N, C-alpha and C positions, 0 to 999 in steps of 0.2 A: 153915433157913440162919441161922446166928448171926452177929452182927456185934459189933464192938467199936470204940470210939473211942480214938484215941491223940492226946493233946494235945501239940503241939510248940510250944515257945517259944524264940525266939531274940532276943537283944538286938542288933539290927542296928546301932544307934547306938554301942554299946560296941565292936563289931568295927571300925567305921569310925574311932572315936577311937584304937584301938590301932594301926590302920594308919597314921593320921596321925602318931601319936607315933613310930612306927618310922621313917617318912619323915623327920620333923624331926631325929631323933637321927642318922640317916645323913648328912643334909646338914650338921648341926652338926659332925660328924667331918671334913667337908670344908672347914669354915670358912665355910659358907653360912648366912645368916640366912633363916629361913622365916617369913613373916607371913601369916596368914589374914585376909581382909577379907570381911565379909558385911554386907549392908545392903539395904534396899529399892531397887527401881528408882528412879533419879533422885536418889539420895542423894549422889552425887559420888564414887563409887569410882574410876571411870575418870579423872576429873579429878585425884584424889589420886595415882593411879599415874603419870599423865603429868607432873605437877609434881615428884614424887619423882624420876622418871627424869631430868628436866631438871637438877635440883639435884645429883644424884649424878654425872652425866656430866662430864668423862670419867674421873674418878677411880675409879669403881666400875662394875661390870657388873650389869645387872638383867634378870631374866626373869620372865614372868608366866604362870601356869597358870590357865586359865579353866574353870569348871564351872558348870553350871546345875542347881540342885536340882530344878527342874520336869522 
């Protein structure tokens, strides 16, 4: 019985960047600003979002998408 090895390589990060770029461009076409915030736990991301929402209201609408890399 013979065997062979096939090496597959995929740049997952590149695909994710492309998806993000596509999402941002689509939202830009709608007049929506998309901002990505990444930082360590406890760095103040939620506080920043809460204060931003307080300062923008009631002139602007804000939505938050949450994802955990873990």
